[in-house]
N, C-alpha and C positions, 0 to 999 in steps of 0.2 A: 227359823234355823239360825243357830248362833254362828259366830265367825269361825270358830274352830272346826265345826262340822263342814262348813262351806269350803274351807281350805283343804280338808282331807278329801272331800269329794272331787275337787279339781285335780289334786295330785293323783288320785286313783284313775281318773279319766285320762290324764296325760300319760301315766304309766301304761295304761291299756293300749293307747294309740301307738306308743313307741314299741310295745311288745308285738302288736299286730304288724307294724311296718317291718320289724326285724324278722318276724316269722315269714312275711311275704318275700323278703330278700333271700332268706335261706331257702325257701321253696323254689324261687327262680334260679338260684345258683345250682341247686340240686337238679333241677329240670335240665338246665343247660349242660351240666356236667355229665349226667347219666342218660338223658333221653335225647338231647339235641347236639351232642358232642360231634358226631360225624358230619352233621350239616354245617356246623360252624368251622370245623377243620377244612372241609371242602371249600367253603367260601374264603377262608384264609389263604388256601393254596391258590385260588383263582386270583386273589389280589397280589400274591407274591410271584406267581408264575403266569406268563402270558405269551401267546403266540403273536409275534410281531413281524411286519413285512421286512424282507431283505431286498434292498434296492437292486434292480438289474443294472448291468453295465450298459451305459448309453451308447448308441450307434455313432459312427464317425460321419463327418461331413467332408466331402472331397470337392476339389475343383474339377474343371473339365478334363484335365490331363492326369488326374489321380493324385494330385498333391493334397496333403491333409490340411484342411481348414480348421477343423475342430475334432478333438478326440478326448476320450476319457482315460486318464492315467491312474494306476492304482497307487494309493498312499495308505499308510497304516497307522492306527492309534495303538500305542504300546501300553499294555496293562499286565498285571501280575497276580496270580493266584498263590498266596503265601502258604497255603495248606498242603501243597502237593509235594514239594521237594523234601527229601529225607533230611533228618537232622544233620547228618554228616555232610551232605551236599550243601545245605544251606549255610552252615557255619564255615565251611572251607571256602565258599565263594563270595560270602557277604561283603568283605572288605574290598576285594577287587571289583566286584560288580558296582558297588557304591561309587568308587572312584571313576569308573568308566561312564556311569550314568551322569555324574556331575560334569565331567569334561565334555560329554556329547551334547547334552541338553542345555547346560550352562544356566539353569534356572534355580539350582540349589547346590549347596556344598555337599561334599562327599559324606560328611558327618550327618547332615540332614537326611540324605537318602538312606544311610545306614539305620538311623533311628526310625524312619518311616517304614522300612522293610521289616525291622525287628518288631515294631508295634503291630504291624499287620499280621505277622506270624503269631504273636502272642494272643491276638484277638481272633485268630482263625478266620481272617478276612479272605474271602475267595476272589475278590476283584478290587484291585487298586490301580488306578490310572497313574502312570509314572510321569507323564507330561502331556500338556494340552497340544503340544506340537505334533503334527503328523510327519511320518518319515516316508521316503521313497523306497522303491524296491531294492536298490543297491544298498541303501542304509539298513534295510531289514536284513539282508544277507550278512552284513557286518555284525549286527546285534545278535544274530543267531549263533555266533561263535564266542560270545562272552560267557564268563563263568555263570553257572546255574542255568542260564538261558540255553546253553548248548545241549542241555538234556532234553529240550523240546517242551511241547505243550503238556504232555502226559506225565513227564517225570520232573521237569524243571518248573512248570507253572507259568511260563511266559505266554502271553496272549497277544497276537497281532490281529487286530480287527481291521479289515479292509474298508477303505473309504475312497470312492472314486471322485476325482476332481477333473473338471473340464479344462482342457488346455488348447490354446490356439497357437500353432507353430509360427504363424505369420503375424503374431501379436495383434495390433489394432487394425490390420488391413481388412477392409470390408466388415468392420466390427458390427455395425448396426444391421447389416444384411444377414450376417451369420446369426446374430441375436443372442438371446439367453432365455433360460427358464429358472424361476426362483423356487423356493421351497413350497410355495403355495400353488405351483404349476401355472403361474402367470409369467408373462415375459413378452418378447418381441422377436421379430425376424424369423429366420428359417428354423431355429431351435424351437420356437414356440409354435410356429405354423405346422411343423411336422413332428410335434412332440409325441403324438400317438405312435408314429413309426419309429422314432428314435429311442423312445423310453424303454421299449421292451416290456417284459412281463415280470413283475416282482415275485420273489420267492417268499418263503415263510420259515421262521425258526423259533424255537422256544427260548424265552428270555426270563431271567429272574430279577425281581426288584431288590436292590440292595440299599444299604444306608446312604442317605443323601439324595434318594430319589432316582439314582442311576439304574440302568438296566444292563445286566451282563448276559452274554449268550450261554445257553446250556446245550452242549453238544450231546444230544441223547439219541441221535440217529433218526429223528422224525422230521428233519429239515426237508423242505421242498426247495429244490434248486430254482434260481431265477433264470429267465431266458433273455439273453442280451438283445438289445434293440437292433433294428435294421440300419444299414448305412444309406446315406443319400448322396447322389452325385449331382453336383450343381452345374450350371452353365458357365460359371465364372472362370475367365482366363486370368490366372494369377499374375502373369507378366503384364497384361493389359490393365489389370486392376491397379498394379503398382504405378504404371505410367499415368493412369488417369488421376489417381489420388495425388501424385506428385505435381502434375500440371495444375490441378485445381488448387492445391495448397499454395503453390507459388503465386498464383493469381490472387488468392485471398489475402496472403501476406502483403503483396505489393499494393493492393487497393484497400487494405484494412477493412474488408467487408464483414458483414454480420454472419452470413453463412453462404455455402455454395453446394451445388448439386451437379453431378455428372452421371449419365447413364449411357452405355454403349450397347447397341443391339445388333444382332446378325439379321440382315434383311429377310432372307428366305425362311428362316426357322423361328424367328422371334426370340432366340436365346439371348438373355442379358449376359454380355461378356464382361462388363465392368459396371459397378455402381458405387458411388461415393457420396456421402453426405457429411460435410464438415461444418461445425458451428464454432463460433468464437466464445470463449468463456471470459470471466471478469478479469483474468490475468493476461488476456490477449492470445492465449493458445487455442489452436483448433483441434477439435476431436469429434468423434461420431456420437451425437447425442440423440438424434431423431432422424427417421427415414423420411426426409422431405420429398424425395423422388416419388415415393409411394403414397404418402399420406398428406403431404404439404399442399393444400389447396391455395391457389393464388390467382390473381388476375393475370392472364398470360400476356397481355400487351400485343405487340405487333406480330408475334408468331401465330396468333389466331387469324390473321388476315388470309392465311391459306384456306381456312374453312369459309371465310367470307367470299373468296374468289370462286370456290366450288359452288356456293349458293348462287352467285351471279351468273357464272358460265352455264350452270345446269338449268336455270329457271328463267333466263332472259335471253334476248338476242344480242347481248353485248359482245363486242369483238375487242381483241387486244389492241388493235390499231385505233380504236375510237379515242377521241380526246375528251379531256375534262379540264375545266378551268379551276385551278386551286388558288388563284389569286396570289395574295401575299402570305399565304399559309395560315390564314385566320378565317374561321367561318362560325357564325352564330347559329345555334339551334335553340330557339326560344330564349331563355335567359342565360344559357350556357354557351361557352365558346370552345371550339375544337381548334387545336393548333398543330402545326407541323414543327418538327425539330429544326428544320432549316430556316434560319432567320431570313425573312423576306419572301419565303415561299418558293414554289417551283413554277408558278404561272400556269400556262396551258401545257399539259403533258398527256401522253397516251395512257391508257389503262395499264399497259405493260410497264411503262416507266413509273407509274404511280405505285405499283407493287414493288418494283426493284428499289425505288427511292424511299419506300415506306411512308407514303403520304397519308396521314390520318384524315386530312380534309377530303382527299379524293375518295377514300373508302367510305367515310361517313356520308358524303353526298351521293355516292352511287347506291348505297343501301337504302338511304332515305328516299331516293328517287324511285327505285324499283319495288321496294317492299313496304313503304310507309302505310299504304292503303290496306295492305293485308300482311301484317308482320308475322302471322302464323306460318306463312310460306318459308320465311327465313329460319324461324325456330324449328320447324318441321324438318328442314334440311340438315340442321345440326343433329336432330334425332336420328335421321336416316343414315348419316355418316357413322354415327355410333359414339358421339362425344357427350351425350347427356346421361349415360349410364356407366357405372364402374366397369372396369375391364375383367373383373373376376380373377384377380391375381392369386398366385399360390401363397403369397405372403399376406398375412392378415393385417388389417389396419388401413386398407386402401381408402383414400378420400372419395367421397361421392360428389360428382360434378354439380355445380350450382348454376343452372341455366334459367334465366327469368322467362316467364310466360306472359303473353298479352292479357291473360285473365288474372295475373297477380295484382295485388293492391298497390305495390310500389312501381308498377309499370307506368311509364309516362312517355311523352313525345320524344324525350332525349335518349330513352333506353336503347332503341334500335341503332341510332347513329353511334352511340357509345360502344355497343357490342361489336360493331363493324370493325373496330380496331383493337378489340380485346379487353374492354372495360365492362364492368357490370355483370361479369360472369366469372366463375372460378373453375380451374382445372388443376390437376397435379402435373408435374413435369413428365411423368411416364405416360400419361394420357396424351399429352402433346406429342411425345415421341412416337406413340402408336399411330397417330395421324400422318406424320412425316414418313414413317416407315411404310405406310400403306401406299403413298405416292411412289416411293422407291420400289415397291413390290408389285408394280403393275396394277395398283388400285385395290389390292387385297389386304384388308386389315386383319392382322393376326394378334392373338393374345401374347404379350410378353411372358416368357417363362424363365424361372430361376432354377428349377430342378428337373433334370432329365430322367432320372430313374431312382427307384428305391431298390436296394439289393442287399443280399447277404453273401459275403465273399464274392464269388464270380457269378452267382445266380441272381438273375433279375427277377424281382418280385412284382414291380410295377414300373411301366415305362410311360412317360408323358410325351405325347406327340403334339405338334403345333395345332392350335385350335383357331379356325377361321371365324372371326367375329362379323365380318362383312365381306362378301365375295367381290363387291365392286362399289367403292365409295363414290365413283363418278364414271362417266362415259370415257371411252378411249380417247375421243377428241379432246375432252376437257383435260384428261391426264397429260396429254402431249403439251398442252398449253401451260399447265401447272409446272411441269418439269422445265420447260423453257424459261419460265419466269424465275423459278428457284435458282437455276444456273445463272440467270441474268443478275440476281442479287449479288453474286460473288464476282461475276465478270465486269459488271458496270455499276452496281448499286451500292448499298450501304455496307457490304462486306468485302469490298475490293481489297482491303488490307490482308485478306487471307488467300487471295488468288495465287496460284503457283503454276509453273510450266510443266510439271510432271504428271499431275492428275487433276481432274476437275472436282470441285466441291459444289454441291447444290444445297441451299438452305435459306433461312430467313432469320434476321436479327429481330430482337424485341427489347423494348425499353418501356416499362410501365411505372408510373408514379405510385408510391406507397400510400395507402389510405390509413390515416391515423386519427382517431376520435372524430370520424365522419368527414374529414377534410383531406384532400390530396396534398402531399408535402413535396418538398424538393429532394426527396429521397427516391431512389429507383430500384426496381428489380430488373436486372439486365439478363438477356437470354439469347441463345442461338440454338436453333434446331435444324438438322439437315442430314444429308447422307453423302457417301462417296464410295468409289469414283462415280461421278454423275452419269457417265455413259453406261456403266455396268455396275449398278449399286451393290455393294457387298455389306456395308455397315451403315447404320444410322446412329445418331447420337443427339443428346440434348444437354446443354449446359445452362445452368441458372445461377446467378450470383446476386445476392441481395445487399443493397445499400453500400456500393463501393464509394470510397472517399476520393477526394481530389477533383481535378477538372475533367477527367475522363470518366464519364458515368453512363456510357451508352453500350448497348449490346455489341456494337461493332468493335469497340476497342477494349471491352472487358471480357465478355463471354466468348466471342468468336475466336480470339487467339488461343484460348484453351482448347476449343474444338480442333483447331488446326494442329496444335502440338500433338494431340492424341492421334489425329488422322495421319500425320507425318510418321509417327512411330509405327503405326499399323502398316502403312505403305512400305516403310523401309524393311519390315520383317516379313511381309507377304510377297514372295517372289512372283506368285501368280498374277499379281496386280500389274507387274511391270511389262511394258511392251518389249517384244524381242528386238535384239540389235539389228540394225539395217544389214541387208544382205552383203553390202560392199565390205563389211568387216569379216566375212566368213570366207576363208581361203578355200579354193577348190581342191578336191582330192584328185590325185593323179600320180605322176611319176616323181613328184617332189617329196622329200621327207617332211615330217610334221613341223612346219615353221609358220607360226601365226603372228606373234608379236614379241617384243622384248627390247633389249638394249641394242642400239644401232650397230655399234662397233663389234659386239659379240656375234651378232647375226651375220654381218658382212664377212668376218673372219671364218665363221663356220661354213658359209656357202663357198667362199674362195677355196677352202681346204677340200671341199667335196666336189669342186669343179662345176658349181651351179651358177649360171649366168644371173647376175643381179645388178640392179641399177638404182640410184638414189634420186628421189625427187625432193629430198630434204636433208639437212645436216643436223637435225635435232637428235637428242640423245635417245629418245624413245620412239619406236616405229612399229608399224604393222605391215603385213604383206598383201600384195595384190599380184595375181598371176597374169602375165602377158605372154601368151604363146608358150615358149620353152624357157622363159626367164621370170625372175621375180623383181618386183618394183617396191622399193621402200617408201612408205608414206608416213607422214607425221602422226604420231599418237599423242594428241594434245593432252597436256597435263596442266590444266589451269589451276592457279593457286586457290585454295579453300574450296575446291570442288572435287567430288569423288572421281578419281581417275578410272579409266577403262583398262582393266588388267586381263580381260578375256584373251585366251591364247598364250599367255605368258607362262613361263616355268614358275615353280613355287618360289625360287630364290628371287627372281625379278619382281614377282607380284608382292612378296613380303617387303622388299626394299621400297617399292613405290608407295604402297599403302601406309606402311609405318612411318615413312618420311613425311606423310601428310597428317600424322597424328591419329591414325585409326588403329583400333585394337582388332587384330585379325584372328578369326577362327577358321581352321582349315579342315576340310572334309575330303577324303580320297587321296589319290596319288596321280601324278602326271602333270598335265597342263590345265590351266583354269578354263572351265567351261561355263561357269555361272558365278555371279556375284550378287549378294543380297541387296546392296545399295546400287541403284542405277547410276551409270556415269553421268556426271554433270550436276548431281544433287549437291547442295551446299553441305559442307562438312561441319559437324559439331565435334570439336576436339575431344578425344577420348571415347567417341562412340564406337560401337562394335560393328564389324562387317564380316559376313560369312562368305568364304570362297569355296566353291566345289571344284575338285580336280578330277580329271579322267584321262 
């Protein structure tokens, strides 16, 4: 075959292949056009139109008195369908609308808005977002009065797409406990833990994909309405929460600590009335970053000695009056040394004194003496009390206690003595609080709760009752001894600095060294756990502060004062905690007019004018009455400086004068004479503090 024929053959083959390919393309196009057209049109519509979920309005979160802690507020994204308005309406309102949009959103000039709206009109664009900024309801009402927009959705083309945003009226108060939920339904706190109840049921609506990948709603009447979420009522007392956070923040600032925790619980119900977790950032400011109270495992230190004493009193014949020699406060266990905080030690002391003075040496020696041959007895007692398992809190993320076992590989001869005073094990602050609350609650350990009920409007959907975790953490005999020792800590022991004359506090200080890189440092976690009033416990609380700076680094002078500040505030507001006034202050009813107390000269003048026999036992300005037969006797009503005066029985005028003269802010309820005051007479005054007086 010559070269010419070879070239012609190749050209013919190439032509044939191109012809066959073109024919195949034409056949395919024809098939798609005439036989598969409906199929591809339907697929195109499926890609352009889609039913998408419409988020339900999230339920509210309330405090125990109905104050809003978190709610969803409606905001709106503003868009425009440029195809709807008539030519006359569009042309007449374009300039004015462009100017208003520019002044309102301040993201484009009026000319830029005018050009954008005109271009959208020419391109028959049905969905143009006018600004990325969302607007509130009142702003929406304003925009609805603008040119073109005032014609509404169907005639003017304005589109207001509702977007719910979570709002906390009390800002960062109890921020981590309230929590959050992100777009992926992950989060923390009550928002996350009760997400199923709060989220509601999403609806559904038809959306159309437009240029740029955005979706615009198509209101075709097929929409399925969403069902808003349930509300939850928490146990949080918003006033006590504020007081607790303020007290904690003040201490953290003063001691320049890393973080701090406060949790306050109602003894009988287990309701958490306040909980605060404040961490320090790199700039030195404190904020709620992590819920240490619920999830922050740590070595509890000396607050664990309460569990140690339960184990000793329940499983041995030990008595509080028994003595133990702590020497100079140093005791070796194998190659490790246990030390007391008191330099030089306590010498020979009773078991009761060992607890009150928080002797590490005494606790370690006692536990080693009674349980070293059978350490499982001690560990089993921790299990029986209920400290080795999570509490099963309503908030997710609770830390799991870490309690060593004799069968563990890292168990050694020093493990038991170390556990005796709160080392070598880990608990969360709220687990420690549950133990102390159980002592206050007659030995009954109950689960702390954060949410009382789930509801919709006034209808209760689900109610949460107190759950008993342990009916009896110890015998009644042991319980009496525990309460005696806890009161002794404040009366005579390491927390004497928070003792006061108006009500009793029972509790225990704790100071634990911080473990870093396998070694204990000279940094401390300080704590105080307890309850009050000690004789009739109503509230329990725990305070934990990590790594305070300065020379005061112990639980007694870092954490305990925070506990007392909170307790003082509760006591001042809770009239039921106050003892009634002595009977000698209550005048007898009889033939005399209502004369109880007031200004000496005013009362004398009044009695003399009415012909009532009266006698003075004092010449002081402020007096109260006592009845002697058919006459009245004036006795001094002591008004000590910087102490709350007794205004019971006074007229409103006299009471206001006396109280305001002492720097108190007075709130008045009722009419007549004072029958009750919220601050007990004789309590030290904090200038500017509030006092409520009730008149009748």
